[in-house]
N, C-alpha and C positions, 0 to 999 in steps of 0.2 A: 402546454408544457413550457417551462422557462428554459432558456438557453444557458449553458454553462461552459466556460472556457477552461479546458484541462490541459495545462502545459507547465513545464518546469519541473520542480521537485515537490511532489506531494508526499508527506510523511505517512508511512504506515504506523500509526501512533500506538505506542505501548499503553497499556492500561495500568496505572499505578494502584497497587493494593496496600492496605494497612490493616493489620489484625484481621485479615480475612475478608474485608469489605473494600469496595471501591473507594480510593482516596480522592474525594471530590475536590478539596482545595488543591491537592497535588495535580489533578487533571487540569484544572483551570490554569494553574501556573505553567504547565507544559504547553498549553495552547498559546499563552502569551509569549513564552520563550520562542516558539516557532514563528510567530508573527514578527517578533522583534528581529529575528535572525534570517528573515527572507524566505522562509518556506512558502511555497506557492499554493498549497492546499493541504487540508487535514483529512486523513482517512482513519476514522475510529472504527473499532469493532471488526477489524480484520484478523488474519492469522496472528500477526504480531501483537495485536491487542487481546489475544487469548479469548477470542469471541466464543468459542465452543464451550468455555467454562463459565460464561456469563449467563445468569438467569434472564428470562425475557424482560423482567422488570429492570434489571441492571443494564441490559443492552439498550433499552429505550432511554434510560436515564443518562448513560454515557453519551449517547448521540445528542440528547437535549442539552446537556452541559456544554458539549463542544460547540454546538450551533449557537447557543446563547452567548458563550464567551467570544466566539469568532465575530458575531454580530455583523455578518455580511462583508467582512474585510477580505476574506479569501474563501474559495469554495470548500465546502464540506461534503465528502463522498463517504457515506455511511455503509459499512459492511452489512449486507443483507442476504448473504448466500448460505444455503444449507443443502443437504442432499434430499430435501423434500420440497417439491414445488409449492405446495400449499403453505408450508412454514415460511418459505422464502417470500411469498406474496404477503404474508402477515407482517414479516419484518420490514418489507419494503413500504407497506402502508404506514407502519409506525415511524419509519425513518422520515417519510414525507411529512407526517403530522408533527414530528419533532423539529422540522425546519431544514432538513438536509437538502443540499442542492442536487445531489445525485446519489446513486447507490452503486456499490461494488458487489458483484454477484459471482462467486466462484462456481466453476463447473461442479456438478454434484459428485461428491466423493463416495467411495466405498461401493455404491451400487453400479457405478461404471456404465452409464447409459450409452446407447448407440449415438451416432451423429444426428440422426433424426430425433432421438429423444432429447439430445442437447438443444437442438433448434426449438423443439416444442416447449422445453422448460423456459427458455428466455422469452419466447413468443407469448407464453401464458402470463409471465410476469408483466411484460409490456402491455398486454391487454387489460390487466387488472389494476395497474398503478401508473398514473401519468407522471413519471419522473425519469430523467435521463439515467441510463444504465451503462455501467462500465463492466464488461465481461472480464473475468479473471481466469486465465488459462495457466495452470501450474501442474502439469502432468506428474511431476515427482511426488506430489502430495495427494493427488486425487486418483491417480491410476488411469486417467483418460486424457487424451490429447484432443482438444478442440481443433479440428483441421481448418486450414485457411479457407477451403471451399465452404465449410459450414459458417465460418465467421463472415465471409462475403455475403452469404444469404442473410445473416443476422443484421449486417450493416445497412440493409435496405429497410429495416424496421426503424422508424424515426426516433424512437426512444433509445435505441442502441447506438451510443455515440463514441464509444472508445473500448479499447482492450488493454488490460494489464497482461502483457505477454511474458511468460516465464517458462517457455519451452526450452530455452537455451539454444535454439536453432536460428542462425542468422538467415538461412534459406527460408525458413518459415516466416520470419519477420519481413523479409523482402517480398514474399508472395502476398502477405497481408496488406502491406503498404501499397503494393501494385494494384491489388484487386478490390480494396475497400474504399478507395477514393480519397481525395484531399481533405474532405470534411470529417473524416473518421480519425480520431486520435489514437495513436499507438504509443503506449507507455511501457517502458521497461519494467519487468518484474524482478530483475536481477541487478543489484547495484553495480557489480563489476562490468556489466554489459551496457550500462547507460550510454557511454560515449559511442560504442559501435551502433547501437540502435538509433540514437539521435543522428548519427552520420548517415544512416540509411533513409532518414526522413521521419523518424519518430519525434514525438513532441516532448518527451521527458521521461520521468520515472516515478513510480510509487515506491518509496525508498524506506528500507529498514535503517540504513546507516544515517539517514537524515535525523533520526532520533538523537544522535550524539554529535553530528557534524552538519547541522542544517544549512548554514551559510555556504559551506563548501559544495554541498550537493546542488544547491540552487545555482551557485556560480558556475558549476561545471556545465550545466545545460545552457545557461544564459550565454556563456562565453562562446560555445560552439555555434549557437543559433544566431549570434550577431557577427559571425565571421572570424572570431578570434580563435582559430583552430589550434594553433600551436600552444596558446595559453591553456586551452581546454585539455589538450593532450597531456601537458605537463601536470595539470591538476588531477587528471585521471590516474596517472602513475603515482602521484603523491597519496592518493586515496586507496590505491589498489590493495595494499596489504590490510588496511582497515576493513575494506569490503569483504575480503576473503576470511578474515578472522571472525567477523560477525556470523559466520556459518560453520565454525569448527564443531559446534553441536547444533541440534535442531533449533531453528528460530522459534520463539524469541529468547531462548536461554542466554546466548552470548550478549545480545544487545541489552537485555534487562540487567544482566550483571554489569555491563559497561556503564549503563545509565546510573546504576547505584554508585559505582566508583566515582562518577562525576557529580554526584549529589543531586541527580535529577529525579530520583525516586528511591524507595526503600529496597527495591530489587525483589520484593516478594512476588512469588508466582503461585499458581494454583496447579495442583496435581491434575494430570500426570506430568506436567512440566516441573522440573526440579533444578536446583543450582548446578552450575557446571562443575566438572571435576577440578581438583586442585591444580592439575597440570594445565588444563585449559584456562582456568582462572588466571594463572600466572602469565599465559600467553596474551590474554586479553589486556591485563594490566600493563604488560611490556609494550604492546602496540599503542595503547592510550598514552603512555608516557612519552613515546617517540613521535606521535602524530601531532603536528601543530594545528590541525584543523578541528579537533574535538573541542566542544564548548561546554562549560559548566553553566548551571542555572545562576542567573544574576538578577 
């Protein structure tokens, strides 16, 4: 299994659509936009990429386009999580075949497994596919919290190298960092909590906001990790309203709308995702107009 360094700002990449299909030229342009602006890794086919609405053929195609465009310049962590262990293994194998450096595997949603079921889910994937695994814990969307004790067990599996932690609990983050050891990467799953998590010893963030402010999110992590804590804190507060506004409706509705306003994509979504309300659209536009860190495609 190849090693992969996961740190800094990894973008939870939107999937651009046009007339109902994946916009392949638009996807390639987004990858180049992120590399140009300092994003430290690309995460296609996650929640922000509307993965559950992609067909298996589209899913594999998106991962392949991203890996081919990146061409080894930064890590690609492909989404491969579902609420079926067998289907997750299939997606993991496809991601490896497509050239991904690692996979992001969300805890199974809806069926709400026990802690032992969660452990066995990841263990089974690790046994089936020789690729680094990033666990994704997001209880607000899955209905299940992967407890630190379970993650500590998982961290002893060589393929399980990191967690995208979105429980919102700093106590939980502290316990994970304490118990999983220095070689296990903890990445924030909440943009507004990036600085607190990095301050506790986390390595970075898998970021929604990086879709529209890639350089700033990368700088935020880099500043703190090189000891420029005051500069990092100032940037955190400059980004705070933008971070919160990207969740005024269910992700990825606000960020897709914002990306369209910035000319990054058409803003097309697949049902059941739909455009934001007019009131929230106005909020998004207002914040974009006032934030100096958002970046257009150039």
